[in-house]
N, C-alpha and C positions, 0 to 999 in steps of 0.2 A: 601455594594457590593452585586450584584445579585448572585444567586446560581451558574449560569453558569460560572462566572468569578472567583470563589473561587479556591484556590489551592486544588488539589486532591492527596492524598497519596495512594500509592498502599498498600493494607492491608497486614499485616504479614501473614495471612492465604493464600493469593494468592501466595506470594513468596515461602512459605513452600511447597505448592502444586506443583509449577513449578519446584522447585529444586528436590523434591522427584521424579517427573516424569523423569527429566534428569538423576538422579542417577540410576533409574531403567534401562534406556537405556544404561548407562555406565556399569552397572553390567552385562548386557546381552553380551556386546561387550568386557568385561574384560578390561575396561579403568580405570586407577587409578585416574585420575583427568582431569578436563576440565578447561581451562583458557578462560574467557569471557572478551572481550575488546571492541568490536564494539558497537556503541551507542545504536542501537535498542535492541540488545541482552542484553546489560548491563542494560538498563532500565527495560527490561522484568524480569530479575532475581534479580534486586536490588531496582527498583523504583526511580533511579536517573541516570543521565548521567555524573556525575562528573568524572574527569579524573582519571582512575585507572584500576585495574585488579581484577576481581572476580575469585578466585581460588576455584573450587568446587571439593572436594574429593569424592570418590565413597561412603564412609561410615561415613562421618562426616559433621559437619556444614561448610558452605562456609566461606572463609576469604576474605573480600573486602579490598584490599590494595589501598589506595587513595593517589594520588599525589596532586591534587588540584580540588576542595576545600574540605578539610576534614570537615570543619565546616558545609558546606551545605550537604555533604553526610550523616553526622550524623543526620541532621535535616530531610532529605528527605527519607532516607532509613530505613526500619524496620529490616534489617539484624542485627544479633547480634554481629558479629565480624567485626568491621570496624577499620582499623588501618592505620597509616601514613607510606608512603614509598617514597623514592626519586629516586631510580634507580632499574632496573631489577635485578642487581647483589645482591640486598638486599633480594630478594624474598626467597631463600633457608633458610636464617637465620630467617626471619619472620615466615615461615612455620614451621620450627623446634620449634620455641617458642610456636607455637600453636599445637604442638604434631603431626605434619605431616612430615613423612620421608618415604624413600623407595618408590619413585614414579617410577613405571616401564613403564607405558604408559600414555602419556599426549595428550589430544585432544585440537586442536586449531581451530579457525574459518578460515580455510584455503581458503574458497571461497572469503573472503573479506580482509584478512590480508596482509598488505604490506610486501614485501620481506625483507626489512630492519629490521622490528620488528620480523619477523619470524626467521631470522638468529640470532638475539640477544637472543631470547627465546631458540633456539636450543643450543646455547652456555651455557645458564643458566641451562638447563636440559639436559646436554650432555650425562648423563648416562641413559636417558630415551628414549623409542621409541616414536616418534612424529607421531600422526595420525590426520586425518581430522574429527572434531566433528561437523561441520556445518550441516551435514545431520540430526543429532539427534536434534539439536536446532531448525531447521526449521520444522521438523516433530512435535515437541512438540508445537510450536507456531501456527500450523495450527488450532488446536481445541481451541476455545475461551470459557472462563468462563462466568458466569453471569455478573461478574464485568466488564469484557472486552466488552461484548455486550451492557451493559447499557452505558458505556463510548462512544462507537461508535454511539449509538442512539443520544447522546448529540451532537456529531459531525454532525450527520444528521440534527438535529434541526437547528444548525448554518447555514448549507448549504441551508436548506429550506428557511430561511429568505432572503438570497441573490437571489435565483432562483425566488421566488414569487415576488420580487421587480422589476425584469427585465422588464415586460410590461410597467411599469410606468417610467422606466429609458430610454427605447429605443426610439430614434428619428432618422429620416432620416438626414443624413449628419454628424452625430457624428462619430468619429473614433472608431475602435475596442479598441484602448488603452483607450479612454475615457469611453467606456462602461465597460471595464475590471476594470478600477480604481473605478468606482461607485460601482460595485459589491464587489470588494475587501475591500472597506471601510466598507461595511455592515458586511462582514465576520469577519474583524478584530474587529470591535466594539462589535460583538456578541460573541466573545471569541475564534476565530480562533488563534491557537498558532503561526502561521506563518511558522514554519519549517515543511517541508514535506520530509520524508526520503524514499530513495530507496536503494535497496541492490545491484542491478546489476552495474557492473563497467561502469562509465561514463554516467549513466542515471541520469537526473536532472529534477526537477519539481518545478514550482512556484505554485501560487494559482490555476492555471488552464489555460484553453484556451477560448478565445472569438474570433470566426472566422466567417467572413461574405463572402458570395458569393464564388468566386474561391479560397479564402484563405483556405476554409475548405478542399480543395483537395490537398493542398501543403504538401508534405511529407518532412521528415528530418531524422536525425540520431536516433531518439527515437524508441524504440520497442513498437509502439503504432499506431493505425490507423490514428489518427489526428496529424497534425503537426503545420501548419500555417507558415507565413513568419517570425514572430517575429520582434523585434525592430532593430536588426542588426545581422551581421554574427557571432558575438561573442555569441549571444543569439538567434539563428535562430528558435525560437519556440514560438507559442502563438500569442497574439495580435500585430498588426502593426498599422501604421498610415492610413491604408485604410479606406475610408469613407463608411459607411453603406448605402445601397440603398434599395429602395422598390422592392418587387418582387423577393427577393433572400433569401436563408436560412441563418439564423444566428444560429450557433451551439455553445453552451456553455457547456464546459466540465470542471467541477470544482471539486476540491479536498478540503475537509474540514478536519481539524485536531484539536483534542481536547485531552489534557492530553496524548499526544503521539500517539493516535489512529486516523487513517485516514479512510474516506469513499469517494467514488467516484460516480459522478452523471453527466449525460448529458441530456440536453433538447434542442429541436429545436424551434426557434422563427422565426417570419417573420413580415414584414410590407406589408400590402395588400395581394395579392394573389400569391401563388407559382405555378410554372409549374406543370402540371399533373404528369409528370414522377417523380418529387421529392416527391409529395404527395403520390404516389403509393409506392415509396421506404420507406418512413417513416411508412406507414401503414404496410408494410411487416416487418419492424424492430419491430414494436409493436406486430405483430403476432408472430414473432420469440421469443420475450421476453415472451409472454403469454404461448406458448407451452413449452419453456424452463423451466419456473417456475412450470408448471404442473408436470415436470419430475425431478425437482431439489429437490430431497429428499434423505434421508439416504438410502444407498445401491445402488444408480444408478452409472453406469460407465460414467464418464465425457466425455470420448471419444465418446460415443454414442450420447450425447447431441450435441457435436460439429458437428458430421456427420449429425445429423438431421437438425441443423440450416443451414449448407451449402447446403443441399438438398432443403430446403425451398427457399433459395435465388436462386438456380438454377431453380426450378420449376416456379419462378416468372420472369425468364429471366433477373435476376439482379446479377448473380454470378460474372460477370466481374467487378462489382463495390463493392462487399461485402468485408468489412474490408480492404478497400484500392483498388488501381487499378494499373495495370502494375506490376513493380517490387517493388512497395511500399506496397503490401499486407502483412498483418500480419497473422500468422497461429493460432490465438486463438480467442475465443469468450468472455472469461471472465478470470479474474485474482484474486487471493486471495488478501485480504487487511487486515491490522491490524496495527502494529507499522510501517510497511513499505507499500508502494504503490504496490510493486511487490512481494507479498508473494505467497506461495503455499496454496491450489492447483490451477491449471489452467484448464480451459476448452479449450483444444487445440488439434490440429492434433497429433495423435499418443501418446497422454498422457493418458495412460491406468490406470485409478485410480478410486477406489470405494469411493464415497462420504460418509463422516461420519457426525454425528450430530454436530451442532454448529461450522461448518466451514463457513467462510464468504467470499463471492466472489462477485466482481463487474462484472455484466453481461452487455455487451455493443454491441449489434448488430447495425452496422452502415454501411452506403453506401456513397461512395465518387465518385463524378462525375467530371472529368476534366473540367475546365472552368465554372462549375456551382456551385460546393461546396459540402457540406456534410449534410446529415440528419441522425438522429438516436436517440437512447434512451440508457440510462445507469442507472442502479440502483444497490445498494449494498444490498445483501440478505444473511440471515443466514439460513443455512440448518437445517431442523427439521425432525422428523419422518414422519410428514404429509406435509402440505403446508409450504413453507419457510416463514420466517419473513422478511418483507421489512424494512431495516434499514434507507434508504433515503425515508421517507414517504412524497413524494411530488407529486403533480398532474402530470400525464404522458403526457397529450394531448398537441398537437401543439398549440401554442399561437400566 
């Protein structure tokens, strides 16, 4: 089996570091314990997504209570205390057996937790104050370790194989779905895990988008500039049965995922010649990326980058089409990526945030023209003290 297809375990040192950082946040906020249940958070702190609850006390080792599958959790996770449980009502007994009592303040992932589960946990910890711990968790996950960055680079390598194959796959008359299927085969065979996680309520993602001509300018419910018609109203996003034609932009926005971690990348392709207006817009998007990357360094305020990009689009008389058109515009230039596609930080309007080292953001200047389609660029970058590191190391130019 090739290296890229081998199972990867999250090292014990990684888990210990993450839990230590969480406990430091808990101590500052005087939180007794945090319960972690959401899949991405659970994987981050345990190295597995098996069904269960990670109980993290402020001053002791976490207890991972697993409903199913205990066997796989023991195999996949390097946490020391992994035990079986069947119901939430058992939790106080299990915790007492592990020397954990007198829990005064409990933090939950209240940004994503269903009300039904929230109510059950409130009943279990009826003598404790319940608070929202999601802000601590998301803050910790913003900064990536060397292990995480290397994992994301492997996701970038997988994505590169598919993007580089597109010129040889693309032919006039094939449908968007056919081109999407060909690229998805390459992604899957190269090690793409298939599942792409998002945190925001009712946001969904498949492998990505393959959009041609006017499809590139069709918006939908997603908080993203690109949408597409999709195969049906139940899945109104991405590739459709529209046939690809000469002289129109074909924009491919793909997400790769390896061992939990995702990277995001967009490239613009075409058959024969594009209209000059579209070529100009693509060149502006490349210039916005260039200037953004020059500023994307530790210590910069991300709001300033967003304002700069918007002004560049305005100076080119293209602001009407920048990051959408009409009421479909989105108010961001880039979004954090990691275990989820929509992490922090974001490069967005009114998002006043100072960038720190080893934060990873997908930067995506794009232009959408009604009845013509979309052009643009997107790469995933890791912030450094100097020039950022390109995680999606793929040729940028129009093909």
